[in-house]
C-alpha positions as CSV (number, residue, x, y, z in Angstrom):
1,M,65.7,117.9,-25.9
2,L,67.8,114.9,-24.7
3,V,68.1,111.9,-26.7
4,F,69.8,108.7,-25.0
5,F,70.5,105.7,-27.0
6,T,72.4,102.6,-27.1
7,D,75.1,101.9,-29.4
8,G,72.9,99.1,-31.2
9,V,71.1,102.2,-32.6
10,V,74.3,103.8,-34.4
11,E,75.8,100.5,-35.2
12,A,72.8,98.8,-36.8
13,E,74.1,98.0,-40.3
14,S,72.6,97.8,-43.9
15,P,72.6,95.3,-46.0
16,E,75.9,96.7,-47.3
17,G,77.4,96.8,-44.0
18,E,77.2,100.2,-43.5
19,E,76.6,101.8,-40.1
20,Y,73.7,103.9,-39.3
21,S,76.0,106.4,-37.5
22,A,75.8,109.2,-35.0
23,G,75.6,111.8,-37.7
24,R,72.7,110.1,-39.4
25,L,71.0,109.9,-35.7
26,A,72.0,113.4,-34.7
27,T,70.7,114.8,-38.5
28,L,67.5,113.0,-38.2
29,V,66.8,114.5,-34.4
30,R,67.5,118.0,-35.4
31,S,64.9,117.3,-38.6
32,K,62.2,116.3,-36.0
33,L,62.6,118.8,-32.8
34,D,58.9,119.6,-33.2
35,L,57.7,116.2,-32.3
36,D,56.8,115.1,-29.2
37,P,59.6,112.5,-27.3
38,S,57.4,109.4,-28.1
39,Q,56.9,110.4,-31.9
40,L,60.5,111.0,-32.2
41,I,61.5,107.3,-30.8
42,D,59.2,106.2,-33.4
43,E,60.9,108.0,-36.0
44,I,64.2,107.0,-34.8
45,F,63.0,103.3,-34.8
46,A,61.4,103.5,-38.1
47,S,64.4,105.2,-39.7
48,V,66.7,102.7,-38.2
49,A,64.2,99.8,-39.7
50,E,64.2,101.5,-43.2
51,F,68.1,102.1,-43.3
52,R,69.0,98.3,-41.9
53,G,66.6,97.1,-44.6
54,A,66.6,93.1,-44.7
55,A,69.6,92.9,-42.7
56,A,69.5,91.3,-39.2
57,Q,69.7,93.2,-36.1
58,F,72.5,91.7,-33.9
59,D,72.3,94.2,-30.6
60,D,69.6,95.6,-28.6
61,M,68.2,99.0,-29.6
62,T,67.0,101.4,-26.4
63,V,66.1,105.1,-27.1
64,A,64.9,107.4,-24.6
65,V,64.1,111.4,-24.7
66,L,63.7,114.0,-22.5
67,R,62.1,117.5,-23.3
68,V,62.4,120.0,-20.8
69,T,60.0,122.9,-20.9
70,S,60.0,125.9,-18.7
71,A,56.9,127.0,-16.8
72,P,56.4,130.2,-14.6
73,L,57.0,130.2,-11.1
74,G,54.3,130.6,-8.9
């Protein structure tokens, strides 16, 4: 699974000024590896929104998830 994101995701700030961080995102992704890509994207945006609370979002946020599965040849 590959997760692509813009800096607006990891630089989103809480009302106290703390950044969401790449570490927090990585922890979330590792805990949700069983989800479909669209579900994982929803979880990421929900997590960032909860973290941000009432703080304004000043940057765009883009997330793309790619899951590669192997299929038998032939």
